[in-house]
PAGU-190677 format. One record per residue: y negated, x negated, z of N, C-alpha, C, O, CB in turn. Coordinates in steps of 0.001 Angstrom, whole numbers, plus 500000, padded with zeros to 6 digits. Glycine has a CB too. Example, Ala and Ser with C-alpha at 12.3 -4.5 7.8 and 13.67 -1.06 7.14 Angstrom:
<atoms>
505690486810507800504500487700507800503300486800507800503319485764508465504473488692509046
502250487150507080501060486330507140499970487100507870498862486591508039500598485916505725
</atoms>
This chain:
<atoms>
932607065840168643931845065943169838931197064557170072931849063516170004932743066403171044
929932064604170340929173063383170583929018063226172100928587064143172799927770063424169859
929378062051172576929220061745174025927970060883174177927827059854173515930508060994174623
927085061309175041925907060568175314925899060103176736926294060826177651924703061374175016
925438058867176918925255058355178252924160059055178928923113059299178328924997056906178242
924370059420180255923250060040180969922080059094181018922245057896181252923657060451182389
920918059619180801919733058804180865919233058616182280919174059574183051918666059402180027
918862057364182637918348057098183967917077057865184180916357058172183230918116055610184181
916792058179185439915606058944185760914324058198185234913412058827184697915531059179187314
914289056920185397913198056105184928913791055099183986914664054333184394912430055424186092
913375055062182779913916054137181796913075052897181701911859052971181528914020054793180445
913717051760181813913010050487181727913248049969180307914145049158180075913507049446182836
912455050438179383912645050109177977912492048645177643913059048171176658911700050876177168
911751047936178429911591046483178195912639045643178931912672044425178762910197046037178628
913475046259179726914528045608180441913995044480181336914561043388181390915544045078179470
912900044773182031912275043755182849912910043699184242912762042707184956910777044016182957
913597044738184613914134044812185951913156045361186960913499045538188129914584043478186379
911924045637186518910892046128187400911292047495187998911124047729189195909559046233186642
911810048367187166912189049661187660913342049548188665913365050272189660912571050568186502
914293048650188413915400048456189318914927047938190691915395048394191735916402047491188701
914000046985190664913430046439191891912704047529192672912847047621193891912471045279191571
911925048355191974911162049408192631912120050406193228911931050836194366910195050100191651
913169050796192474914181051741193023914819051218194271915095051985195194915265052028192000
915071049886194329915673049315195534914773049499196749915259049697197862915969047833195326
913465049435196538912522049607197620912319051052198023911928051322199158911224049016197243
912572051981197131912329053391197389913546054109197968913382055046198749911901054068196121
914713053713197622915955054392198019916593053706199188917020052556199086916937054451196864
916666054415200324917364053850201515916877052479201867917677051622202242918861053789201283
915575052235201758915021050923202037915051050609203535914923051483204392913595050837201510
915226049321203799915043048824205167913541048697205386912845048142204535915789047437205405
913035049189206486911625049037206799911469048434208181912290048647209072910898050383206711
910409047687208334910069047078209637908584046818209640907996046659208570910875045745209900
907952046768210796906552046378210840906405044859210768907272044109211216905893046915212110
905288044431210196905028043019210154904741042541211589903994043190212321903842042700209191
905327041426211979905221040944213363903923040228213659903632039984214830906356040028213668
903156039891212702901912039188212927900745040116213168900916041326213314901616038309211774
899561039542213207898314040378213323898142041202212062898853040999211078897028039479213556
897217042114212090896927042940210900896797042042209664896216040958209723895616043775211107
897341042510208570897378041741207339895950041662206759895315042687206513898374042384206311
895481040478206555894204040248205866894572040209204376894935039160203845893465038882206358
894471041388203700895014041524202363894387040531201365895131039910200606894808042941201880
893036040351201329892502039396200397893061037976200590893364037279199621891019039377200517
893187037574201832893748036246202130895193036154201686895559035214200980893646035937203628
896032037115202085897433037123201752897660037177200223898458036419199673898110038302202432
896962038063199585897104038242198149896759036926197377897476036518196464896190039407197677
895671036309197774895239035088197091896155033937197429896492033153196542893799034738197462
896575033801198681897496032754199051898809032887198303899320031910197755897737032772200538
899349034081198279900595034295197581900498033970196094901403033362195523901039035711197765
899402034377195476899193034076194067899134032569193812899583032094192769897913034738193577
898589031831194752898418030374194582899682029591194925899882028499194395897268029877195450
900557030129195813901663029318196295903032029866195950903969029080195813901561029169197756
903200031160195804904533031723195594905052031390194189904287031061193283904507033251195807
906336031486194047906948031153192764906998032335191823906297033330192013908336030622192975
907840032216190797907937033263189771908533034573190275908495035569189553908761032765188626
909079034606191483909616035828192035908570036670192715908906037709193284910700035519192990
907303036265192682906236037041193268906117038366192559906047038435191332904922036285193213
906095039441193372906166040780192831905029041625193464904798041556194671907580041416193104
904342042404192646903346043327193188903741044740192731904095044949191571901875042947192711
903675045690193647904090047038193328903185048053194036902550047741195043905560047251193722
903142049236193504902492050351194139903570051273194708903818052340194147901569051100193142
904209050886195799905272051694196343904770052995196897905419054034196780905997050947197394
903592052926197511902884054105198043901667054327197201900983053357196874902492053929199545
901349055553196823900174055748195919898838055158196467897935054840195693899980057258195665
898736055023197766897460054568198314897486053105198787896486052587199284897063055461199466
898651052446198623898795051074199145899424050155198128900408050534197493899630051067200417
898894048962197950899564047957197182900596047233198058900451047191199280898549046973196594
901605046682197455902622045918198139902852044626197364902856044609196133903936046733198283
903044043551198114903249042220197476904396041568198135904513041584199361901992041312197569
905278040971197321906435040304197926907268039551196895906756038971195938907308041321198643
908579039589197139909571038778196401910600039710195788911026040676196422910269037724197339
910993039430194578912109040161193962912902039273193033912386038311192466911600041375193198
914139039608192894915007038976191897915751040113191188915538041273191542916019037929192565
916601039839190217917344040914189597918252041691190591918664042814190301918177040345188475
918554041093191742919489041762192659918843042172193998919439042977194713920671040845192930
917689041674194363917083041985195670915561042156195560914946041706194593917411040871196687
914972042805196553913532043002196583913044043194197998913734043798198819913137044188195730
911845042680198297911190042886199590909724042715199395909297041811198676911716041917200672
908907043586200035907434043528199912906809043830201245907454044403202124906912044521198842
905555043450201407904770043884202542903601044677201967902933044237201031904285042666203431
903370045838202537902284046717202071900976046305202780900986045578203774902626048243202354
899880046789202241898585046527202838898458046938204292897676046363205049897552047208202062
899251047960204678899192048453206038900134047675207002900248048018208178899543049934206046
900797046631206478901658045834207321903123046287207354903951045648208004901118045840208690
903445047372206664904866047808206608905609046876205632905137046576204535904993049343206143
906760046448206076907614045589205263908781046455204795909445047106205601908114044312206070
909023046456203481910150047192202902911062046200202193910589045252201567909659048304201913
912338046414202290913324045575201609914549046422201239914793047496201788913739044368202508
915292045881200289916482046604199866917567046636200949918414047530200949917035045979198604
917546045670201865918511045617202956918001044714204076917166043839203842919874045121202446
918496044924205277918021044085206390918413042650206221917749041775206776918553044592207703
919474042354205471919881040957205246919563040493203822920226039602203292921382040794205520
918557041096203215918167040789201850917662039344201710916850038893202518917094041766201387
918134038629200701917564037295200418916112037359200090915381036418200402918291036633199284
915645038425199472914228038570199191913445038737200466912328038229200559913981039743198271
913980039426201453913326039607202748913206038237203446912173037918204035914126040625203640
914269037448203368914226036090203917913104035275203255912328034608203939915592035384203719
913030035335201937911983034602201199910597035129201593909694034330201841912196034737199652
910410036424201656909133036999202021908711036554203449907556036195203677909210038539201928
909642036586204370909305036132205732908903034660205720908000034271206460910502036348206694
909533033854204919909125032433204778907766032280204218906992031454204701910079031686203912
907418033074203173906072033025202616905051033432203643904021032776203793905963033913201395
905330034536204370904361034980205377904211033971206522903101033782207020904781036337205938
905268033338206937905185032284207946904349031098207453903547030545208204906590031811208330
904544030712206182903779029621205658902268029991205525901401029140205721904358029204204307
901984031228205201900608031726205149899989031665206543898858031206206709900565033180204594
900724032123207527900202032052208945899996030608209352898971030267209943901193032745209963
900989029731209030900898028310209363899696027669208689899103026743209241902179027581208955
899322028150207494898134027602206804896847028123207379895775027699206946898182027924205331
896904029033208345895695029567208959895077030771208237893895031074208405894687028488209041
895894031444207437895403032625206670894105032205205937893030032724206237895132033894207643
894207031318205031892965030791204380892216031893203618892816032777203006893316029629203396
890920031805203679890028032712202964890221032526201426890506031416200975888526032447203383
890068033592200644890218033460199214889313032375198586889718031704197636889936034782198576
888129032215199103887218031213198493887603029770198746886952028861198231885832031421199000
888649029538199530889147028131199723890050027737198588890390026562198455889917027977201072
890445028674197771891239028386196575890342028132195370889337028816195178892200029542196279
890708027154194569889906026819193400890648027192192160891844026921192059889545025343193377
889982027812191197890645028137189922890802026889189071889918026032189071889849029208189146
891876026770188365892077025620187459892791026088186223893711026901186304892882024481188145
892379025584185073893082025850183823894128024750183602893826023559183678892081025926182620
895311025165183338896418024182183144896985024408181753897350025527181391897563024335184255
897053023340180985897576023425179638899039023877179646899834023400180455897437022079178934
899384024784178757900736025277178644901177025085177205900550025596176277900838026765179079
902268024341177026902884024196175731904079025132175642905112024877176263903302022737175480
903958026170174909905024027149174818906274026618174157906218025746173290904548028337174081
907425027166174589908685026711174058908932027219172634909892026800171988909802027145174965
908097028094172154908223028578170805907042028137169946906700028788168958908343030082170803
906447027061170323905361026519169531903973027004169862902995026355169492905614026799168158
903854028136170554902539028665170871902101028062172197902743028257173228902549030227170932
901005027331172151900461026726173388899257027528173849898843028496173212900064025227173163
898722027105174946897529027769175512897226027261176855897529026118177195897703029255175577
896608028134177651896162027770178982896664028815180016896711030012179733894606027657179014
897029028335181192897380029232182313896284029030183370895840027912183629898856028918182910
895874030133183959894930030096185086895737029935186363896640030733186612894035031395185143
895455028968187152896158028722188423895147028601189557894008028181189350897032027434188337
895569028966190724894742028763191908895270027568192658896480027431192833894723030018192813
894395026711193098894842025532193864894137025486195187893081026098195350894588024229193088
894691024784196126894077024590197447893615023190197597893071022827198641895040024935198565
</atoms>
């Protein structure tokens, strides 16, 4: 008799953790409205791309709305274009990080996308392959 492990509903064949993070946001997620004014999506999206770290996450949680936020292998939190905030838990470290990013964006005056300048930054790969990274600067 051959025993097979049950297959997950969504298989993450690349083991990126993306499916796990998305599942955390979809199943029993903590939700809350964003406390600021209506989200200026072009401003928020560009600011987050220019300033957030490697935990920046973009997802299509709702078929009609993009969501942008913070995730780690263990936690996830995003804000959707409509201002809804979703997190894996009310005390999520990712939710704390997202709130910090949003506060910094508000403190920066919600800068317009055109205030960011594109810059090419040389990247020397750890496996010998070098190249360029496109970065946004303020």
